[in-house]
N, C-alpha and C positions, 0 to 999 in steps of 0.2 A: 361576521359576530360583531353581536351592539356591545361598545365598552361603555362600562359606567362610571360614570360621573364623579369624584363623590363631590359632597356638595358639602363647602365652608359654611356653616353659621357664623353670620355676624354678630358681633358682641354686641350687647346690648347697653342702653347705656343708661346706670344706677343714678339714685339720686343723689348716691356719695361722687359719683362722676359731675355730675350734671351741674354742685355745690362747689367744684376742685378749681383750688387760685393757678393750677399749678403752669398755664398758662398768662396769664394776667399778665399786662403789658408790665404795671406794678418790680413783678419777679422779673423783669430783664434789668433794671436796675438797685432794686435792695429788695431781697427777699421778708417776703411777708407771714411766713410760716414759724416765728418764733412770737412768743409774746411782749416781750421788747416793743419788735417791729409792730407787731398788729398792733400793740393798745399806741403806738407813733404813730399811725398812719391814719388808726379812726380820729385819731384827736384831731391830725391835721385836716383830715373832711372837717372835723365839726368847728373847726377858728374858719375857714375859707366857706363854708357854706353859711356860717354866721353875718362874713363881711362879706359875702354875695345877694346878700337879702338886705344887707342896707342900701345895695347902691339899687333905688327905687323910685320912679312917679307916678305919679295917679295920670290915669285918664279923665275927660271929667264926669261926670253922673257917675262912678264908676268904684266901690269902693275896695277892690283887689287893685292894689296894684302891679306895673310893669317893673320888677325884678330881675338880679340876674342870677335868679335862686335854681332857675330851671338852665342854665351854662353848669352847674357845679354838678348839675346830676346827671348833666350828660354828662361829660366827662368821666366822674367818678365810673359809672357806668363800664365807660370805654377802659378805663386805667387800672381800676379796680378788680380781680374775681367776685364772682358770684360770694361767695364764702364774707368775704373782707369786705363788699360791697354792701350785703342786711347786713352784715353787727356797725358800719359804719351810718348807714341813713336811721335803723333804729336806735342809735345811742342816741340822731339826733335829735329823732323824734323827744327819746320821753326827754330825756333834760329841757327837752318845751317846755312836756308834757303838763311837768313838776311843778313848771314854775319860772325854770331860766328865759330870761328873752334873747332866743338864739332867736327869730322870726324877724321877721319885714317888722320896718320902726319898733325896733326892741321889744316885741314882745314875746309876751310868754304863758304859758296856761291850758289849762282844759277846757276851758271856755272860749277860750282863742284858735288853737284847734280844733274842734269841735262847734265852730262858727260858719260864716259864707264861705271862707278860704280854704275850709276841711278839705274840699276835695278835692283840691289845686294840692295838699299837702297828704294827700294821701297815696294821689296817682307820683308821685313821687316817690312813693317806697314802689310801686307796681316797677312806675320807667326805667330806676337805677338797678333794679335785679334784672328786670328783662335787658335792659341793655348788655347787662357782662355777660348772661346765660348766654346770648348772643355773638355777644364778642369770644365767647372762650368756644362756640362750638365753628368758629369759622369768618365769620362778617366782625375781620376786624381790619387793617390796616386802610387801606381804596374804599374795602366795602364797610365799615364803622359809619359813616353817612346812613346804611336802613338800617341798620339797628337804632340807628337814634331816632328817624326818623317813626320808627315801632314806639317804639318809646316816647316818643313827646306826643303820641296819635294817643295813648295808652292816658296820660297825664286830661289830655284831654273829654276822650270818657268816663273818667274814674270823678270830675268833676262837674262833668254833664247830669251824669246819675246820683249825686247828689244834691246841688241844684233843684235838680226835679223831686225828690225822693220830702225835700228839707227844705222849708217855707220861710226866707232871709228878706221879704218883700221883694226881694233880686234876684236874675235880672226881673224886668217887669212884666207881664204877660207877652206870652206871640212873642218874645225877643230873648229870646234861650242866646240860639247861636249869634243871633249881630250883641247880644253886651257881653258874655262869657266866652266867646269863644273868639271871632273875628278880629276885633281891637288885639288880640296879643299875635297875630298869626306874620304879622310881618319881624317883632325884633325876636320871636323867635327862630323864627328861618333867619334869621342874622348869627344869633344864639346857637343855632345846630349847626351851620358852618364853624362858627368860630372853632367848635368843641372839637368836629371833627380833623379839621385842621391842625388840633393841637394834639390832638391822639396817634393823625399819620404824622409827625413829624417827629414825635417821640418817638415811635416805630423803629424810624428812617437814622435814628439818633442810638440804636438800643441796638441798631448791625454796627453804628461806627465805634459803640465800646468795645464789639467782641474780638 
């Protein structure tokens, strides 16, 4: 007689679960589910992202500077949960759009946001949220670098689409990748390694604190 096995249905991942901060690294040190802590952590991100954006240098004949902004984006994605990450990055972008000079070179305003660097800025939003979702879904600790690689690629994809759709007089015709991607690869690789190491160290520290 053939026995009938009960098939357990797998739990479906809801939108609420996807954006849950329950397993976030930051919650190993400070609970982000209170209003005061949420406001404090969002404010902390804005301050540090502003500081990172001012660490910059320009490549010859390139209007897009090399900054530490990407490091901040990778780090917040690995550190905060999806909900807190989304809230933080949107808050940063909104205050920049309304004119607060939080972008690189103390820039701000809607014209700057929708300028030549707009694709990179929009890419920051997608990248940070994707990294935090992937990190919360299992790509954390030693695997965090893979989430960050995917996030970094999202920045490039968004920037390339932006620069293809809108004409800013740059990059020059036929030099989209050579001017908008290749010059940033080495710096982004270094920032990616630093962010991944930082997240791994913090995970180890969280175990010590328990």
